[in-house]
C-alpha positions as CSV (number, residue, x, y, z in Angstrom):
1,X,15.6,-14.5,9.5
2,X,15.4,-12.0,6.8
3,X,18.0,-9.7,5.3
4,X,17.4,-6.1,6.3
5,X,18.6,-2.9,4.8
6,X,18.5,0.1,7.2
7,X,18.5,3.4,5.4
8,X,19.3,6.9,6.6
9,X,16.8,9.3,5.1
10,X,18.4,12.7,4.3
11,X,21.3,12.3,1.9
12,X,20.3,8.7,1.0
13,X,16.6,8.8,0.0
14,X,16.2,12.5,-0.5
15,X,18.3,15.6,-1.0
16,X,19.7,17.0,2.2
17,X,18.8,20.5,3.3
18,X,21.7,23.0,3.5
19,X,23.9,22.8,6.6
20,X,22.0,24.0,9.6
21,X,18.6,23.5,8.0
22,X,16.2,20.5,7.8
23,X,13.7,19.1,5.4
24,X,10.6,20.3,7.3
25,X,7.8,19.9,4.8
26,X,6.9,17.8,1.8
27,X,7.5,20.8,-0.4
28,X,11.2,20.7,0.7
29,X,11.5,17.0,0.1
30,X,13.1,15.9,-3.2
31,X,13.9,12.2,-3.9
32,X,17.5,11.5,-5.0
33,X,17.8,9.9,-8.4
34,X,17.3,6.2,-8.3
35,X,16.3,6.1,-4.7
36,X,12.7,4.9,-5.3
37,X,13.8,2.3,-7.8
38,X,16.4,1.1,-5.2
39,X,13.7,0.6,-2.6
40,X,11.6,-1.3,-5.2
41,X,14.5,-3.6,-6.0
42,X,15.0,-4.4,-2.3
43,X,11.3,-5.2,-2.0
44,X,11.4,-7.5,-5.0
45,X,14.3,-9.3,-3.5
46,X,12.4,-9.9,-0.3
47,X,14.7,-7.7,1.8
48,X,13.2,-5.8,4.7
49,X,13.7,-2.1,4.1
50,X,13.7,0.2,7.2
51,X,14.4,3.9,7.5
52,X,16.2,5.1,10.7
53,X,16.7,8.8,10.7
54,X,17.8,11.5,13.1
55,X,15.4,14.5,12.9
56,X,16.9,17.0,15.4
57,X,14.8,19.8,13.8
58,X,12.0,18.7,16.0
59,X,14.0,19.3,19.2
60,X,15.1,22.7,17.8
61,X,11.4,23.7,17.2
62,X,11.8,24.0,13.5
63,X,9.2,21.3,12.8
64,X,6.9,19.0,14.7
65,X,6.9,15.3,15.0
66,X,3.7,15.4,13.0
67,X,5.5,17.2,10.2
68,X,8.1,14.4,10.1
69,X,5.3,11.8,10.1
70,X,3.5,13.6,7.3
71,X,6.7,13.6,5.2
72,X,7.0,9.8,5.8
73,X,3.4,9.2,4.9
74,X,3.9,11.0,1.6
75,X,7.1,9.0,1.0
76,X,5.2,5.8,1.4
77,X,2.4,7.0,-0.9
78,X,4.8,7.8,-3.7
79,X,6.7,4.5,-3.2
80,X,3.3,2.6,-3.3
81,X,2.6,4.1,-6.7
82,X,5.7,2.4,-7.9
83,X,4.9,-0.9,-6.3
84,X,7.4,-0.3,-3.5
85,X,7.3,0.3,0.3
86,X,9.3,0.9,3.4
87,X,8.7,-1.9,6.0
88,X,9.3,0.6,8.8
89,X,10.2,4.2,9.5
90,X,11.8,5.2,12.8
91,X,13.0,8.7,13.7
92,X,14.7,10.3,16.6
93,X,13.3,13.8,17.4
94,X,15.8,14.6,20.1
95,X,18.8,16.8,20.6
96,X,22.3,15.3,20.8
97,X,22.9,13.6,24.1
98,X,19.2,13.5,25.2
99,X,18.4,9.9,24.4
100,X,19.5,6.5,23.3
101,X,17.8,6.5,20.0
102,X,19.8,9.2,18.2
103,X,22.4,7.6,15.9
104,X,25.1,6.6,16.5
105,X,23.1,5.1,19.5
106,X,21.1,2.0,18.5
107,X,17.7,2.7,20.0
108,X,16.0,3.1,16.6
109,X,17.4,-0.2,15.5
110,X,16.3,-2.0,18.7
111,X,12.8,-0.5,18.2
112,X,12.7,-1.8,14.7
113,X,13.7,-5.2,15.7
114,X,11.1,-5.3,18.5
115,X,8.4,-4.5,15.9
116,X,9.9,-6.6,13.1
117,X,11.3,-9.7,15.0
118,X,12.6,-11.2,11.7
119,X,15.4,-8.6,11.8
120,X,18.9,-10.2,12.4
121,X,21.5,-7.5,12.7
122,X,24.2,-9.9,11.4
123,X,22.2,-10.1,8.2
124,X,21.8,-6.4,7.8
125,X,23.2,-3.4,6.0
126,X,23.2,0.2,7.1
127,X,23.2,2.7,4.2
128,X,24.1,6.2,5.3
129,X,26.1,9.3,4.6
130,X,27.3,10.3,8.0
131,X,29.8,9.1,10.6
132,X,26.9,8.5,13.0
133,X,25.3,6.1,10.5
134,X,28.6,4.1,10.1
135,X,29.2,4.0,13.8
136,X,25.6,2.7,14.4
137,X,26.2,0.0,11.8
138,X,29.4,-1.1,13.6
139,X,27.6,-1.1,17.0
140,X,24.9,-3.5,15.7
141,X,27.4,-5.5,13.7
142,X,25.6,-4.7,10.4
143,X,27.5,-4.1,7.1
144,X,28.1,-0.4,6.8
145,X,27.6,1.2,3.3
146,X,28.7,4.8,2.8
147,X,27.0,6.7,0.0
148,X,28.9,9.7,-1.2
149,X,32.5,10.4,-1.7
150,X,35.0,7.6,-1.4
151,X,37.5,10.1,0.0
152,X,35.3,10.8,3.1
153,X,34.7,7.0,3.6
154,X,38.5,6.4,3.5
155,X,38.9,8.8,6.5
156,X,36.6,6.7,8.7
157,X,39.4,4.4,9.7
158,X,37.1,1.4,9.7
159,X,36.1,-0.9,6.9
160,X,33.0,0.4,5.1
161,X,31.6,-0.4,1.7
162,X,31.3,2.6,-0.6
163,X,28.7,3.5,-3.2
164,X,27.9,6.6,-5.1
165,X,24.2,6.5,-4.2
166,X,21.5,4.2,-3.0
167,X,20.8,2.6,-6.3
168,X,24.5,1.8,-6.7
169,X,24.6,0.4,-3.2
170,X,21.6,-1.9,-3.9
171,X,22.7,-3.1,-7.3
172,X,26.4,-3.5,-6.8
173,X,26.8,-4.3,-3.1
174,X,23.7,-5.4,-1.3
175,X,21.9,-7.6,-3.9
176,X,25.2,-9.5,-4.8
177,X,25.9,-10.3,-1.2
178,X,22.3,-11.5,-0.6
179,X,22.3,-13.6,-3.8
180,X,25.7,-15.1,-2.8
181,X,24.3,-16.1,0.6
182,X,21.7,-18.2,-1.2
183,X,18.7,-16.9,0.8
184,X,16.7,-13.8,1.6
């Protein structure tokens, strides 16, 4: 079984839109510093790298599923130019309470595991910036990694690992744990 890192998208890989808005087009997408390098480091280490993202803007009619897919295609193209890739990208287009795939539900993770059977949730990390991300990590028994403020993470009431951004999470938390385990 492989190590897997699940990544939220907005706020982890790219800059979040202002509250109440969504990243609807590639023109609104902006990589966060170090995010592409972090993905490349995960790839070099042989770690599966999978995006799981809620995209409620689709349910609200602010964008289409094809708009989301187009953004993800461009993400992959830019990563490919750096010798990096995402092994899977899964998104929930639904409104809250309409499905079992919207985080903190685990449907996106189950879909990923059905398509990538080498995923072992006990050998996984979930890197995110929301309570839903951390709750989903706990539900699948993955290691939760909070990116952002340590003050917010302390208020979660559960043990989470804290990093300032994705590159920090990869270099100072994820890769050391994987190396210490002695295998990919």
